[in-house]
C-alpha positions in Angstrom: -26.9 29.7 -8.6 -23.2 28.5 -8.3 -22.5 26.0 -11.1 -21.5 22.5 -9.9 -18.2 21.6 -9.8 -16.7 19.9 -13.0 -16.4 16.0 -12.3 -13.1 14.9 -11.5 -11.3 11.6 -13.6 -12.3 8.4 -13.4 -10.0 6.5 -11.4 -7.5 3.9 -13.1 -9.0 0.6 -12.8 -5.4 -1.1 -12.4 -5.0 0.6 -8.9 -7.2 -2.0 -7.6 -4.2 -4.6 -8.4 -1.9 -2.5 -7.4 -3.0 -2.4 -3.9 -2.9 -6.4 -3.8 0.6 -6.2 -5.4 1.8 -4.1 -3.1 0.2 -5.6 0.2 1.9 -8.7 -1.2 4.9 -7.9 -1.0 4.8 -6.7 2.5 3.6 -9.5 3.3 6.0 -11.9 1.9 8.6 -10.1 3.6 6.7 -10.6 6.7 6.3 -14.3 6.3 9.9 -14.5 5.6 10.8 -13.3 9.0 8.0 -15.3 11.0 9.3 -18.5 9.1 12.9 -17.8 8.7 12.7 -19.5 5.3 14.4 -16.4 3.1 16.5 -13.9 4.0 15.9 -10.6 3.7 18.3 -7.7 2.5 17.6 -4.2 3.0 18.6 -2.0 -0.1 18.5 1.7 -1.5 16.0 2.2 -4.2 18.3 2.7 -7.0 20.8 -0.3 -6.6 22.1 -2.9 -6.6 18.6 -4.8 -6.0 19.7 -7.2 -8.4 22.4 -8.5 -7.2 20.9 -9.0 -4.2 18.1 -10.8 -5.9 20.8 -13.1 -7.6 21.3 -14.4 -4.0 17.7 -14.9 -3.1 17.1 -12.6 -0.9 14.1 -10.6 -0.1 14.6 -7.2 -1.1 12.8 -4.5 1.3 13.3 -0.6 0.6 13.6 1.7 3.5 13.0 4.9 0.9 10.0 3.3 0.4 8.9 2.9 3.8 10.4 6.6 4.0 7.7 7.6 1.5 4.6 5.7 3.3 5.3 7.6 6.8 5.3 11.1 4.6 2.2 10.1 2.3 0.5 8.9 5.8 1.5 12.1 7.4 3.1 10.2 10.4 6.5 11.7 9.4 6.2 14.7 11.4 5.6 12.9 14.6 8.4 10.5 14.3 11.4 13.1 12.9 12.1 14.2 16.6 13.0 11.2 17.6 15.8 11.1 15.4 16.7 14.4 16.5 17.1 13.8 19.9 19.8 10.8 19.2 21.9 13.2 17.3 20.3 13.2 13.7 20.2 16.7 12.4 16.4 18.4 11.5 18.6 20.0 8.0 19.2 16.1 6.8 17.3 13.7 4.5 13.4 13.7 6.0 13.2 10.3 5.1 16.1 9.0 7.2 15.0 10.8 9.8 11.1 10.2 9.8 12.2 6.4 9.2 14.4 6.0 12.4 12.1 8.0 14.5 9.8 5.7 13.6 12.0 2.5 14.4 12.6 3.9 17.7 9.1 4.8 18.3 8.4 1.1 17.3 5.4 2.2 14.7 5.0 1.7 10.8 2.5 2.7 8.5 3.0 -1.0 7.4 0.9 -1.8 11.0 -2.6 -0.3 9.9 -2.5 -0.6 6.4 -1.6 -4.5 6.7 -1.5 -5.5 10.5 1.8 -5.7 10.1 3.7 -4.8 13.2 7.4 -4.2 12.4 9.3 -3.9 9.4 11.3 -6.9 8.2 15.0 -7.5 10.2 18.0 -7.4 7.7 20.3 -10.0 7.2 22.4 -7.6 5.5 22.0 -3.4 3.8 23.4 -2.4 0.7 23.4 0.8 -0.9 24.3 3.3 -3.6 25.1 6.6 -3.0 23.9 7.6 -6.2 21.3 9.4 -4.5 23.0 11.2 -1.9 25.5 10.7 1.1 22.4 10.0 3.5 21.5 6.6 2.2 25.0 5.5 4.0 24.6 6.9 7.2 21.2 5.6 7.4 22.1 2.1 6.1 24.9 2.6 8.8 22.6 3.3 12.1 20.8 0.2 11.1 23.7 -2.0 10.3 24.9 -0.9 14.4 21.7 -1.5 15.4 21.5 -5.1 14.2 24.7 -6.3 14.2 24.7 -6.9 10.9 26.4 -6.2 7.6 26.6 -3.2 5.6 27.7 -2.8 2.0 27.8 -0.2 -0.2 28.3 1.6 -3.7 30.4 4.3 -3.9 28.9 6.3 -7.0 30.5 9.5 -9.0 28.9 13.3 -9.0 28.3 15.9 -11.1 29.1 13.5 -14.1 28.6 14.6 -18.1 29.1 12.0 -20.2 29.1 8.4 -18.2 32.6 7.0 -19.6 34.5 4.2 -19.2 36.0 5.0 -16.2 33.1 5.2 -14.1 31.7 2.3 -15.5 35.0 0.5 -14.8 35.3 1.6 -11.0 31.3 0.8 -10.2 31.1 -2.5 -12.1 34.3 -3.4 -10.1 32.6 -2.2 -6.6 29.5 -4.5 -7.9 31.7 -7.6 -8.0 33.6 -6.6 -4.5 30.0 -7.4 -3.3 29.6 -10.6 -4.4 32.2 -12.2 -1.1 30.2 -10.9 1.3 26.9 -11.8 0.0 28.2 -15.4 -0.6 28.6 -15.3 3.2 25.7 -13.9 4.3 23.5 -15.7 2.1 25.5 -19.3 2.3 25.0 -19.3 -1.8 27.7 -19.3 -4.2 27.3 -16.6 -7.1 25.2 -17.7 -10.0 25.7 -15.4 -13.1 23.0 -17.1 -15.3 20.8 -16.1 -12.6 22.3 -12.5 -12.4 21.5 -12.4 -16.1 18.0 -13.2 -15.8 17.5 -10.7 -13.4 18.9 -7.8 -15.2 16.7 -8.7 -17.8 14.1 -8.7 -15.8 14.9 -5.2 -14.6 15.3 -3.8 -18.4 12.0 -5.3 -19.4 10.7 -3.4 -16.1 12.2 -0.5 -17.4 10.8 -0.7 -20.8 6.8 -1.1 -19.5 7.3 1.6 -17.4 9.1 4.0 -19.8 5.5 3.3 -21.9 3.5 4.0 -18.8 5.2 7.7 -18.6 4.9 8.5 -22.3 1.4 7.9 -22.5 1.2 11.2 -20.8 2.7 12.4 -24.4 -1.1 12.0 -25.5 -3.1 15.3 -25.1 -5.4 15.2 -22.7 -2.8 13.2 -20.9 -4.3 9.3 -19.3 -2.4 10.1 -16.4 -0.4 12.6 -14.4 2.5 12.9 -12.2 0.5 12.1 -8.8 -0.7 8.8 -10.1 2.5 8.2 -11.5 4.1 8.5 -8.3 1.7 5.5 -7.1 2.1 3.7 -9.9 5.7 3.7 -9.9 5.7 1.1 -7.1 6.6 -2.2 -8.6 9.0 -0.6 -10.5 10.7 0.8 -7.2 9.9 -2.4 -5.0 9.0 -5.3 -7.6 12.3 -4.6 -10.3 14.1 -7.5 -11.1 10.8 -9.5 -10.6 8.0 -11.0 -12.8 5.5 -9.5 -10.6 6.3 -6.0 -11.7 5.9 -7.0 -15.5 2.7 -8.0 -14.8 1.5 -5.2 -13.5 2.6 -3.1 -16.4 1.4 -5.1 -18.9 -2.3 -4.8 -16.9 -1.6 -0.9 -16.4 -0.3 0.1 -20.0 -3.2 -1.4 -22.3 -5.4 0.3 -19.7 -3.9 3.9 -20.4 -3.6 3.4 -24.2 -7.6 2.6 -24.2 -7.7 6.0 -22.1 -6.0 7.6 -25.1 -8.2 6.1 -27.4 -11.5 7.1 -25.3 -10.2 10.6 -24.8 -10.1 10.1 -21.3 -8.1 12.8 -19.1 -6.6 12.1 -15.7 -7.5 16.4 -15.9 -10.5 17.2 -17.1 -10.4 20.3 -19.3 -6.9 20.1 -19.8 -5.5 23.6 -20.7 -2.0 23.4 -19.6 0.8 20.7 -19.1 3.4 20.9 -16.8 6.9 19.4 -15.7 7.6 18.9 -12.0 11.2 19.1 -11.0 12.1 17.3 -7.6 10.5 15.3 -5.1 7.0 15.0 -4.0 5.4 16.6 -1.2 4.3 12.6 0.1 1.7 14.2 2.4 0.1 16.6 -0.2 -0.3 14.5 -3.1 -3.7 14.1 -3.2 -4.3 17.6 -2.5 -2.1 19.0 -4.9 -3.5 16.7 -7.2 -6.7 18.4 -6.5 -5.1 21.8 -6.9 -3.5 21.6 -9.8 -6.3 19.5 -11.3 -9.2 22.5 -10.2 -7.0 25.1 -12.2 -7.0 22.8 -15.6 -3.1 22.3 -15.0 -1.5 18.8 -15.5 2.0 17.9 -14.7 2.5 15.3 -17.4 6.2 14.9 -17.1 9.1 14.4 -14.0 12.1 13.6 -13.3 11.5 11.9 -10.3 9.1 9.0 -11.8 11.7 8.9 -14.6 14.1 8.0 -11.7 13.2 4.3 -12.1 14.1 4.1 -16.0 17.0 1.9 -16.6 17.9 1.8 -20.4 21.3 0.6 -19.9 20.7 -2.6 -18.5 21.5 -5.8 -20.4 21.7 -9.7 -19.7 24.8 -10.0 -22.2 27.2 -7.2 -19.7 25.4 -7.8 -16.7 28.0 -5.7 -14.5 28.9 -3.0 -16.7 25.2 -2.6 -17.6 24.3 -2.8 -14.1 27.2 0.5 -13.8 26.2 2.1 -16.5 22.4 2.1 -15.7 22.7 3.1 -11.9 25.5 5.8 -13.1 23.5 7.8 -15.6 20.7 8.4 -13.0 19.7 12.2 -13.3 20.5 13.2 -9.5 24.3 12.6 -10.3 25.1 14.7 -13.3 26.4 17.7 -14.0 23.7 20.9 -14.6 24.6 20.8 -18.3 23.1 17.3 -19.0 20.2 18.1 -16.7 19.2 21.1 -18.5 19.6 19.3 -22.1 17.2 16.1 -20.1 14.2 19.1 -19.1 14.5 20.9 -22.3 13.4 17.1 -24.2 11.2 16.2 -22.1 9.6 20.3 -22.6 9.9 20.0 -26.0 8.2 16.1 -26.1 5.8 16.3 -23.9 4.1 19.6 -24.9 4.8 21.5 -21.9 4.1 25.2 -21.1 5.4 25.6 -18.0 8.0 24.4 -15.0 7.2 23.5 -11.4 10.5 22.9 -9.1 10.2 21.8 -5.9 12.6 23.4 -3.4 12.8 20.1 -0.8 14.5 21.8 2.2 16.0 18.3 3.6 16.6 16.7 0.2 19.3 19.2 -1.9 20.3 16.7 -3.7 16.9 16.5 -5.6 16.4 20.0 -5.4 17.5 21.7 -8.8 16.5 25.1 -8.3 18.8 26.5 -6.1 22.1 27.4 -8.1 20.3 29.0 -10.9 18.7 26.5 -13.5 14.9 27.8 -13.3 16.2 31.6 -14.6 18.5 29.8 -17.2 15.8 26.9 -18.5 13.4 30.0 -18.7 15.7 31.9 -20.6 16.1 29.1 -23.3 12.5 27.7 -23.1 10.7 30.9 -22.8 8.1 29.5 -20.3 7.6 30.5 -16.5 8.8 28.6 -13.7 7.4 28.4 -10.0 9.0 27.6 -7.1 7.3 25.3 -4.2 8.9 25.7 -1.0 8.3 22.6 1.0 9.5 19.2 1.8 9.2 15.4 1.2 8.3 14.4 4.5 8.4 16.9 6.8 5.3 19.1 6.5 6.2 21.4 8.7 8.5 23.0 6.0 5.1 23.4 3.8 3.0 26.3 3.7 -0.8 24.6 2.4 -2.2 28.5 1.9 1.1 30.1 0.5 0.9 26.8 -2.3 -2.4 27.5 -2.6 -1.4 30.8 -3.8 1.6 30.6 -5.5 -0.3 28.2 -8.0 -2.8 29.9 -8.4 -1.1 33.0 -9.8 0.9 30.6 -12.2 -1.7 29.6 -13.6 -2.9 33.0 -14.1 0.3 33.8 -15.7 -0.2 30.8 -17.7 -3.5 31.6 -19.1 -2.5 35.3 -19.6 0.9 33.9 -22.1 -2.0 31.4 -23.6 
């Protein structure tokens, strides 16, 4: 008789609160559109949200909506509508699935919250520290709605972030103020801006502590959990709600460490995930790695919402630094040292690279980094071919076969 399957990890209790926190975020946006009492601004996930909050905008993040389209597996059906109006299948599938969904009048918010559409913006604000796609994405909506689109253009391939970059980005942030005053009807309040920067700093401190609970062995949480629990750090940074949530989550994870509760029961291997999630396969991949005793304990992606540089005493310069120290805009030498540091600190014995077809900026396996790090660290790596949203570019069977072979390799090396 076959042995019964090993029990899965106990769920994280705070996830119940998280569902309400995220629901309230979308209900607040929807109510603002209906009543007109507050204005909505759209923002890229890595800034400049704090400045928008200083003008009392409610902030909506299209990238978060793109991830929802991916996680609900709606994206592949939405992308062709964007392709039909000229957006290439080769560009960001967040962009194409989001615009495609808008063109078709659908959104995952309908099923999740009975909210019929994304909130209409008064202004859109982007930062190209992720890629140029966000600018083109936001400009499409600005043309559609006939509203302003403003942005920050970040330097690329940076080693050390120096005074020249900080001065430039800080100046660009300040240049947004007159535009936001005109749209909001409010004068800029420096003290309020400082307060919001402080809240973002505290959110970052807490989110880092959450991720660093995975230093424990066995780890109380894994990468797939973190992609869900990072929600407040993404969409509520600069607001008290984000602190309240992590003040709830962190003690629970610390208690799991004390009790020896493992997110992957029988944890044998500790892995690093480099690149974007495959949003439509979060559960499948969590179950796959977990069934093999492999726990992904750290990632570049989930660390993207740690902003150590925020400082209310220097709000413009610290915001400029925080949003320019981002992993994605740094040079190869910096990126390699960053991964090496995490491999050493988190006791990692294998690296998984996701080559996301439509996200070259977040796919760091294409220019020899895996081979260089394998030589430096003496640990194996695996490359998964896929995409963040477009599941037509992902093979579940191929992924399963490759992951199983990779874990066998780790077992032999143990």
